[in-house]
TORDREN-594260 format. One record per residue: x, y, z of N, C-alpha, C in turn. Coordinates in steps of 0.1 Angstrom, whole numbers, plus 5000, padded with zeros to 4 digits. Layout:
N
> X | Y | Z | X | Y | Z | X | Y | Z
...
This chain:
213
> 5871 | 5140 | 1989 | 5867 | 5150 | 1982 | 5852 | 5156 | 1985
> 5852 | 5168 | 1994 | 5835 | 5169 | 1991 | 5824 | 5167 | 1982
> 5815 | 5164 | 1980 | 5805 | 5168 | 1969 | 5807 | 5180 | 1966
> 5810 | 5192 | 1976 | 5807 | 5205 | 1960 | 5819 | 5207 | 1953
> 5833 | 5202 | 1958 | 5845 | 5196 | 1953 | 5843 | 5190 | 1939
> 5839 | 5180 | 1944 | 5836 | 5172 | 1935 | 5824 | 5179 | 1915
> 5816 | 5183 | 1924 | 5807 | 5193 | 1913 | 5818 | 5204 | 1909
> 5826 | 5214 | 1914 | 5834 | 5220 | 1916 | 5845 | 5213 | 1899
> 5846 | 5204 | 1899 | 5858 | 5192 | 1895 | 5853 | 5198 | 1880
> 5839 | 5193 | 1875 | 5831 | 5191 | 1862 | 5825 | 5204 | 1860
> 5829 | 5214 | 1869 | 5822 | 5228 | 1862 | 5831 | 5233 | 1856
> 5830 | 5235 | 1840 | 5839 | 5245 | 1834 | 5850 | 5251 | 1837
> 5862 | 5255 | 1835 | 5869 | 5265 | 1837 | 5860 | 5279 | 1837
> 5857 | 5289 | 1851 | 5854 | 5300 | 1843 | 5863 | 5313 | 1833
> 5856 | 5316 | 1826 | 5867 | 5326 | 1815 | 5860 | 5334 | 1815
> 5850 | 5338 | 1827 | 5839 | 5352 | 1826 | 5842 | 5358 | 1837
> 5838 | 5355 | 1848 | 5839 | 5363 | 1857 | 5850 | 5367 | 1870
> 5860 | 5357 | 1865 | 5875 | 5360 | 1869 | 5883 | 5367 | 1862
> 5881 | 5371 | 1852 | 5886 | 5380 | 1845 | 5883 | 5396 | 1850
> 5864 | 5395 | 1851 | 5862 | 5409 | 1851 | 5867 | 5411 | 1870
> 5867 | 5405 | 1880 | 5871 | 5406 | 1890 | 5885 | 5412 | 1890
> 5895 | 5403 | 1887 | 5908 | 5405 | 1880 | 5912 | 5421 | 1871
> 5903 | 5420 | 1868 | 5907 | 5435 | 1863 | 5901 | 5447 | 1870
> 5887 | 5446 | 1878 | 5886 | 5458 | 1890 | 5894 | 5459 | 1899
> 5895 | 5445 | 1904 | 5907 | 5446 | 1912 | 5923 | 5454 | 1909
> 5926 | 5445 | 1893 | 5938 | 5459 | 1890 | 5938 | 5473 | 1887
> 5926 | 5471 | 1889 | 5921 | 5487 | 1883 | 5923 | 5500 | 1897
> 5917 | 5486 | 1908 | 5918 | 5492 | 1922 | 5928 | 5499 | 1928
> 5938 | 5486 | 1925 | 5952 | 5490 | 1930 | 5954 | 5502 | 1923
> 5955 | 5506 | 1910 | 5961 | 5516 | 1905 | 5955 | 5531 | 1910
> 5944 | 5528 | 1910 | 5931 | 5537 | 1921 | 5936 | 5541 | 1928
> 5944 | 5533 | 1939 | 5945 | 5534 | 1952 | 5961 | 5544 | 1951
> 5970 | 5537 | 1946 | 5983 | 5546 | 1940 | 5983 | 5559 | 1935
> 5975 | 5560 | 1929 | 5970 | 5572 | 1925 | 5970 | 5582 | 1927
> 5959 | 5578 | 1942 | 5953 | 5588 | 1954 | 5963 | 5589 | 1964
> 5972 | 5580 | 1966 | 5982 | 5580 | 1977 | 5997 | 5591 | 1964
> 5995 | 5589 | 1953 | 6009 | 5601 | 1948 | 5999 | 5615 | 1949
> 5988 | 5617 | 1948 | 5982 | 5627 | 1946 | 5985 | 5633 | 1965
> 5981 | 5630 | 1972 | 5983 | 5632 | 1987 | 5997 | 5638 | 1986
> 6011 | 5628 | 1982 | 6018 | 5632 | 1984 | 6027 | 5644 | 1975
> 6019 | 5651 | 1962 | 6024 | 5652 | 1953 | 6023 | 5677 | 1960
> 6033 | 5679 | 1948 | 6029 | 5693 | 1954 | 6014 | 5698 | 1946
> 6008 | 5709 | 1954 | 5989 | 5712 | 1950 | 5993 | 5712 | 1935
> 6004 | 5719 | 1929 | 6000 | 5723 | 1913 | 6000 | 5711 | 1906
> 6005 | 5702 | 1911 | 6003 | 5685 | 1906 | 5996 | 5678 | 1907
> 5990 | 5682 | 1915 | 5977 | 5674 | 1919 | 5963 | 5667 | 1908
> 5958 | 5679 | 1902 | 5951 | 5679 | 1892 | 5945 | 5666 | 1882
> 5960 | 5665 | 1879 | 5967 | 5648 | 1869 | 5959 | 5640 | 1873
> 5965 | 5637 | 1884 | 5961 | 5625 | 1896 | 5948 | 5627 | 1897
> 5939 | 5640 | 1902 | 5923 | 5636 | 1904 | 5915 | 5635 | 1890
> 5924 | 5638 | 1877 | 5921 | 5634 | 1864 | 5919 | 5619 | 1862
> 5928 | 5614 | 1867 | 5932 | 5602 | 1862 | 5922 | 5588 | 1873
> 5923 | 5596 | 1890 | 5912 | 5590 | 1890 | 5901 | 5589 | 1890
> 5892 | 5595 | 1885 | 5880 | 5599 | 1876 | 5877 | 5587 | 1870
> 5887 | 5584 | 1859 | 5891 | 5576 | 1848 | 5887 | 5562 | 1853
> 5900 | 5560 | 1862 | 5895 | 5548 | 1872 | 5889 | 5539 | 1874
> 5877 | 5554 | 1882 | 5864 | 5547 | 1889 | 5858 | 5545 | 1883
> 5857 | 5549 | 1868 | 5841 | 5548 | 1856 | 5850 | 5538 | 1849
> 5862 | 5534 | 1849 | 5866 | 5519 | 1840 | 5858 | 5508 | 1851
> 5862 | 5510 | 1865 | 5855 | 5502 | 1877 | 5842 | 5497 | 1873
> 5832 | 5508 | 1872 | 5821 | 5512 | 1872 | 5813 | 5504 | 1858
> 5820 | 5505 | 1850 | 5820 | 5497 | 1837 | 5822 | 5478 | 1839
> 5833 | 5477 | 1843 | 5834 | 5466 | 1847 | 5823 | 5458 | 1858
> 5822 | 5469 | 1865 | 5809 | 5461 | 1874 | 5794 | 5459 | 1865
> 5793 | 5466 | 1858 | 5782 | 5467 | 1849 | 5785 | 5451 | 1837
> 5799 | 5453 | 1833 | 5795 | 5440 | 1824 | 5797 | 5432 | 1831
> 5798 | 5427 | 1847 | 5796 | 5417 | 1859 | 5785 | 5416 | 1852
> 5774 | 5422 | 1856 | 5759 | 5422 | 1858 | 5755 | 5417 | 1844
> 5761 | 5422 | 1833 | 5753 | 5416 | 1823 | 5757 | 5402 | 1819
> 5769 | 5398 | 1825 | 5773 | 5384 | 1828 | 5767 | 5374 | 1834
> 5760 | 5382 | 1844 | 5750 | 5370 | 1853 | 5738 | 5369 | 1847
> 5735 | 5380 | 1836 | 5719 | 5381 | 1833 | 5727 | 5368 | 1821
> 5735 | 5367 | 1817 | 5734 | 5357 | 1805 | 5742 | 5342 | 1809
> 5747 | 5341 | 1820 | 5749 | 5329 | 1819 | 5748 | 5319 | 1829
> 5741 | 5309 | 1828 | 5734 | 5300 | 1839 | 5747 | 5293 | 1847
> 5759 | 5288 | 1840 | 5769 | 5284 | 1850 | 5779 | 5295 | 1853
> 5780 | 5294 | 1868 | 5784 | 5307 | 1876 | 5796 | 5303 | 1884
> 5810 | 5302 | 1885 | 5817 | 5301 | 1893 | 5815 | 5298 | 1909
> 5806 | 5305 | 1917 | 5799 | 5308 | 1925 | 5783 | 5311 | 1927
> 5782 | 5311 | 1936 | 5765 | 5316 | 1938 | 5764 | 5329 | 1927
> 5753 | 5329 | 1928 | 5749 | 5344 | 1918 | 5748 | 5357 | 1928
> 5741 | 5354 | 1939 | 5745 | 5361 | 1951 | 5758 | 5371 | 1954
> 5768 | 5357 | 1955 | 5780 | 5359 | 1959 | 5785 | 5367 | 1950
> 5787 | 5366 | 1935 | 5796 | 5374 | 1924 | 5790 | 5387 | 1926
> 5775 | 5392 | 1927 | 5770 | 5406 | 1927 | 5777 | 5412 | 1941
> 5777 | 5404 | 1954 | 5784 | 5414 | 1961 | 5794 | 5410 | 1965
> 5804 | 5405 | 1955 | 5816 | 5405 | 1952 | 5825 | 5420 | 1946
> 5816 | 5421 | 1934 | 5819 | 5431 | 1922 | 5816 | 5440 | 1933
> 5804 | 5441 | 1937 | 5796 | 5457 | 1944 | 5807 | 5464 | 1952
> 5810 | 5452 | 1964 | 5823 | 5455 | 1973 | 5833 | 5462 | 1967
> 5837 | 5459 | 1956 | 5851 | 5468 | 1943 | 5844 | 5475 | 1946
> 5835 | 5480 | 1939 | 5831 | 5494 | 1935 | 5829 | 5504 | 1941
> 5825 | 5500 | 1952 | 5821 | 5506 | 1965 | 5833 | 5511 | 1969
> 5843 | 5504 | 1971 | 5860 | 5510 | 1980 | 5865 | 5520 | 1964
> 5859 | 5517 | 1957 | 5866 | 5530 | 1939 | 5859 | 5542 | 1946
> 5845 | 5539 | 1951 | 5832 | 5554 | 1948 | 5841 | 5559 | 1962
> 5845 | 5551 | 1972 | 5847 | 5563 | 1984 | 5861 | 5567 | 1981
> 5869 | 5561 | 1975 | 5884 | 5567 | 1971 | 5883 | 5580 | 1965
> 5873 | 5577 | 1953 | 5872 | 5583 | 1944 | 5863 | 5598 | 1951
> 5854 | 5595 | 1961 | 5849 | 5605 | 1965 | 5860 | 5613 | 1975
> 5870 | 5607 | 1982 | 5878 | 5614 | 1990 | 5887 | 5627 | 1979
> 5891 | 5616 | 1971 | 5898 | 5631 | 1957 | 5890 | 5639 | 1955
> 5875 | 5635 | 1952 | 5873 | 5646 | 1947 | 5867 | 5661 | 1959
> 5863 | 5655 | 1974 | 5864 | 5666 | 1979 | 5875 | 5672 | 1984
> 5888 | 5664 | 1981 | 5901 | 5673 | 1981 | 5904 | 5686 | 1969
> 5895 | 5681 | 1962 | 5897 | 5690 | 1948 | 5887 | 5699 | 1948
> 5874 | 5699 | 1955 | 5862 | 5707 | 1953 | 5861 | 5717 | 1963
> 5870 | 5713 | 1975 | 5868 | 5722 | 1987 | 5885 | 5726 | 1985
> 5891 | 5723 | 1974 | 5908 | 5730 | 1974 | 5915 | 5731 | 1983
> 5913 | 5716 | 1989 | 5926 | 5712 | 2000 | 5939 | 5715 | 1999
> 5947 | 5726 | 2003 | 5957 | 5724 | 1998 | 5965 | 5719 | 2007
> 5968 | 5722 | 2023 | 5976 | 5713 | 2032 | 5971 | 5699 | 2034
> 5980 | 5693 | 2030 | 5977 | 5676 | 2032 | 5982 | 5668 | 2045
> 5976 | 5664 | 2051 | 5978 | 5661 | 2069 | 5985 | 5651 | 2068
> 5991 | 5646 | 2080 | 5999 | 5632 | 2081 | 5991 | 5621 | 2079
> 5977 | 5625 | 2086 | 5965 | 5612 | 2087 | 5961 | 5614 | 2075
> 5956 | 5618 | 2065 | 5955 | 5619 | 2054 | 5964 | 5612 | 2041
> 5974 | 5611 | 2043 | 5986 | 5606 | 2039 | 5985 | 5595 | 2045
> 5984 | 5588 | 2055 | 5984 | 5576 | 2063 | 5970 | 5568 | 2057
> 5959 | 5572 | 2059 | 5951 | 5564 | 2058 | 5953 | 5560 | 2037
> 5954 | 5569 | 2033 | 5958 | 5564 | 2015 | 5967 | 5555 | 2016
> 5979 | 5556 | 2025 | 5988 | 5542 | 2022 | 5979 | 5531 | 2030
> 5974 | 5531 | 2041 | 5966 | 5521 | 2048 | 5956 | 5514 | 2034
> 5947 | 5525 | 2023 | 5940 | 5516 | 2020 | 5945 | 5514 | 2009
> 5957 | 5519 | 2002 | 5968 | 5513 | 1992 | 5969 | 5498 | 1992
> 5974 | 5496 | 2005 | 5981 | 5483 | 2011 | 5968 | 5474 | 2008
> 5954 | 5477 | 2017 | 5947 | 5467 | 2017 | 5939 | 5467 | 2005
> 5940 | 5475 | 1990 | 5936 | 5472 | 1978 | 5946 | 5460 | 1971
> 5960 | 5462 | 1977 | 5972 | 5451 | 1971 | 5968 | 5439 | 1977
> 5960 | 5439 | 1990 | 5958 | 5426 | 1996 | 5946 | 5413 | 1988
> 5936 | 5429 | 1986 | 5922 | 5428 | 1978 | 5928 | 5420 | 1965
> 5936 | 5425 | 1954 | 5944 | 5418 | 1944 | 5946 | 5404 | 1949
> 5957 | 5405 | 1960 | 5964 | 5390 | 1964 | 5948 | 5380 | 1962
> 5940 | 5383 | 1976 | 5927 | 5376 | 1977 | 5917 | 5374 | 1961
> 5917 | 5382 | 1955 | 5911 | 5377 | 1943 | 5920 | 5360 | 1930
> 5931 | 5364 | 1935 | 5940 | 5358 | 1928 | 5937 | 5341 | 1933
> 5937 | 5346 | 1949 | 5939 | 5328 | 1961 | 5923 | 5330 | 1958
> 5911 | 5336 | 1954 | 5899 | 5329 | 1951 | 5896 | 5318 | 1942
> 5901 | 5326 | 1928 | 5902 | 5317 | 1918 | 5907 | 5301 | 1921
> 5917 | 5302 | 1927 | 5924 | 5290 | 1932 | 5914 | 5281 | 1942
> 5912 | 5290 | 1953 | 5901 | 5285 | 1963 | 5912 | 5281 | 1971
> 5924 | 5287 | 1972 | 5937 | 5285 | 1984 | 5929 | 5294 | 1994
> 5921 | 5282 | 2001 | 5912 | 5289 | 2013 | 5924 | 5287 | 2031
> 5929 | 5283 | 2031 | 5943 | 5288 | 2043 | 5948 | 5308 | 2037
> 5950 | 5308 | 2026 | 5955 | 5319 | 2019 | 5946 | 5330 | 2020
> 5935 | 5327 | 2017 | 5922 | 5337 | 2015 | 5918 | 5339 | 2034
> 5925 | 5334 | 2039 | 5920 | 5329 | 2057 | 5923 | 5346 | 2058
> 5940 | 5342 | 2056 | 5952 | 5348 | 2063 | 5951 | 5361 | 2059
> 5949 | 5367 | 2039 | 5945 | 5377 | 2033 | 5939 | 5383 | 2041
> 5929 | 5377 | 2044 | 5914 | 5388 | 2049 | 5913 | 5390 | 2067
> 5924 | 5387 | 2073 | 5928 | 5388 | 2084 | 5937 | 5401 | 2083
> 5944 | 5403 | 2070 | 5953 | 5414 | 2069 | 5946 | 5428 | 2075
> 5933 | 5424 | 2057 | 5927 | 5434 | 2056 | 5920 | 5438 | 2067
> 5916 | 5433 | 2076 | 5908 | 5435 | 2089 | 5915 | 5443 | 2097
> 5927 | 5438 | 2098 | 5936 | 5451 | 2110 | 5940 | 5462 | 2100
> 5942 | 5463 | 2092 | 5944 | 5474 | 2081 | 5927 | 5486 | 2085
> 5921 | 5477 | 2085 | 5906 | 5485 | 2085 | 5905 | 5489 | 2100
> 5909 | 5482 | 2111 | 5907 | 5488 | 2124 | 5924 | 5494 | 2125
> 5931 | 5493 | 2119 | 5942 | 5504 | 2119 | 5940 | 5521 | 2113
> 5931 | 5515 | 2102 | 5926 | 5529 | 2099 | 5914 | 5539 | 2107
> 5910 | 5531 | 2114 | 5894 | 5532 | 2125 | 5906 | 5542 | 2139
> 5919 | 5536 | 2141 | 5923 | 5547 | 2147 | 5928 | 5561 | 2139
> 5936 | 5557 | 2134 | 5941 | 5568 | 2127 | 5927 | 5583 | 2126
> 5918 | 5578 | 2120 | 5904 | 5584 | 2117 | 5902 | 5591 | 2131
> 5901 | 5586 | 2140 | 5891 | 5588 | 2156 | 5905 | 5600 | 2157
> 5920 | 5597 | 2158 | 5930 | 5603 | 2163 | 5932 | 5618 | 2152
> 5927 | 5617 | 2140 | 5928 | 5626 | 2134 | 5915 | 5637 | 2132
> 5905 | 5635 | 2137 | 5893 | 5639 | 2139 | 5896 | 5648 | 2153
> 5900 | 5639 | 2160 | 5904 | 5651 | 2179 | 5912 | 5658 | 2177
> 5920 | 5658 | 2167 | 5931 | 5667 | 2162 | 5927 | 5679 | 2160
> 5921 | 5675 | 2149 | 5915 | 5687 | 2141 | 5911 | 5699 | 2148
> 5898 | 5688 | 2156 | 5888 | 5698 | 2165 | 5897 | 5707 | 2179
> 5907 | 5699 | 2186 | 5913 | 5703 | 2192 | 5925 | 5716 | 2185
> 5927 | 5719 | 2172 | 5937 | 5729 | 2171 | 5928 | 5734 | 2159
> 5923 | 5728 | 2154 | 5919 | 5738 | 2142 | 5905 | 5750 | 2148
> 5906 | 5764 | 2144 | 5895 | 5769 | 2148 | 5891 | 5777 | 2137
> 5892 | 5771 | 2125 | 5883 | 5778 | 2111 | 5875 | 5766 | 2111
> 5860 | 5771 | 2111 | 5850 | 5758 | 2111 | 5850 | 5755 | 2096
> 5854 | 5757 | 2087 | 5853 | 5756 | 2073 | 5864 | 5747 | 2068
> 5877 | 5745 | 2074 | 5887 | 5741 | 2076 | 5885 | 5726 | 2084
> 5879 | 5727 | 2090 | 5874 | 5711 | 2103 | 5862 | 5705 | 2093
> 5854 | 5713 | 2088 | 5846 | 5704 | 2078 | 5850 | 5698 | 2067
> 5861 | 5707 | 2058 | 5868 | 5700 | 2048 | 5878 | 5687 | 2052
> 5883 | 5688 | 2061 | 5894 | 5681 | 2066 | 5884 | 5668 | 2070
> 5875 | 5672 | 2079 | 5865 | 5657 | 2083 | 5858 | 5650 | 2077
> 5852 | 5655 | 2065 | 5847 | 5651 | 2052 | 5860 | 5642 | 2045
> 5870 | 5645 | 2041 | 5878 | 5638 | 2036 | 5886 | 5629 | 2043
> 5884 | 5628 | 2052 | 5890 | 5620 | 2065 | 5879 | 5610 | 2067
> 5867 | 5613 | 2063 | 5857 | 5604 | 2065 | 5854 | 5595 | 2054
> 5857 | 5599 | 2041 | 5858 | 5591 | 2026 | 5865 | 5587 | 2027
> 5883 | 5583 | 2034 | 5889 | 5579 | 2036 | 5889 | 5562 | 2044
> 5883 | 5569 | 2056 | 5878 | 5560 | 2069 | 5873 | 5548 | 2057
> 5861 | 5555 | 2055 | 5846 | 5548 | 2051 | 5852 | 5538 | 2032
> 5864 | 5541 | 2030 | 5870 | 5537 | 2016 | 5874 | 5518 | 2022
> 5881 | 5526 | 2038 | 5892 | 5514 | 2048 | 5878 | 5502 | 2048
> 5867 | 5509 | 2053 | 5853 | 5499 | 2060 | 5851 | 5491 | 2045
> 5851 | 5497 | 2035 | 5841 | 5487 | 2024 | 5854 | 5480 | 2021
> 5868 | 5482 | 2022 | 5881 | 5472 | 2020 | 5876 | 5458 | 2023
> 5873 | 5463 | 2042 | 5866 | 5448 | 2051 | 5855 | 5443 | 2042
> 5844 | 5449 | 2041 | 5834 | 5444 | 2033 | 5838 | 5434 | 2022
> 5848 | 5437 | 2014 | 5855 | 5425 | 2003 | 5856 | 5416 | 2007
> 5869 | 5414 | 2020 | 5875 | 5407 | 2028 | 5862 | 5399 | 2031
> 5853 | 5404 | 2039 | 5843 | 5395 | 2040 | 5837 | 5385 | 2033
> 5837 | 5393 | 2018 | 5827 | 5386 | 2011 | 5839 | 5376 | 2004
> 5848 | 5381 | 2005 | 5858 | 5364 | 1997 | 5858 | 5356 | 2008
> 5859 | 5360 | 2022 | 5864 | 5349 | 2032 | 5847 | 5343 | 2035
> 5836 | 5341 | 2026 | 5827 | 5341 | 2031 | 5823 | 5328 | 2019
> 5833 | 5336 | 2008 | 5828 | 5323 | 1994 | 5835 | 5312 | 1995
> 5848 | 5315 | 2003 | 5856 | 5307 | 2008 | 5853 | 5295 | 2020
> 5845 | 5303 | 2024 | 5841 | 5288 | 2038 | 5832 | 5280 | 2029
> 5817 | 5289 | 2024 | 5808 | 5279 | 2011 | 5821 | 5269 | 2005
> 5826 | 5270 | 2001 | 5832 | 5263 | 1991 | 5844 | 5248 | 1998
> 5848 | 5250 | 2007 | 5859 | 5249 | 2015 | 5853 | 5230 | 2021
């Protein structure tokens, strides 16, 4: 047993921060599911999904705020304070960009949902599900599983980059309306940025795992 592991053995079981991480990741998964459902729904049904996404994003924002409050109140934390801040902030960033994608589709009244948009929401949903798994593994400091989960998230981010690049190329080749080019590119950019932020979450989780291995 390393000195760090020995120290962790005597630290009281965390009852503050991991419940917040788990709440944030659970809401993030529901947000990703709702966004994926929205882009697969008829246009007249999407408004309800957009409203739900707004509510979920606000919930995650509140969880982020609660986490920062707990940091100011608690001396003992399950791992470094800056890592707690980085982890909750990175989860919040994923929610922000998925919410941004939904807001742009709503604001710009995007009626035709392309295969690329659907594919990116599917990739982000899978990445968010893996983040939820990673948070559970992080709680137990299951280092091997964390590494494997993070590797899968990183592969999904690379896949999202490829989908995004091809989608943008297709837009410029096949779309003649400048307004539509802007609409679709902004939606695709927000979805691709969400996948980037999923990778940021995996990076934080892996860094925490390495520090405690």
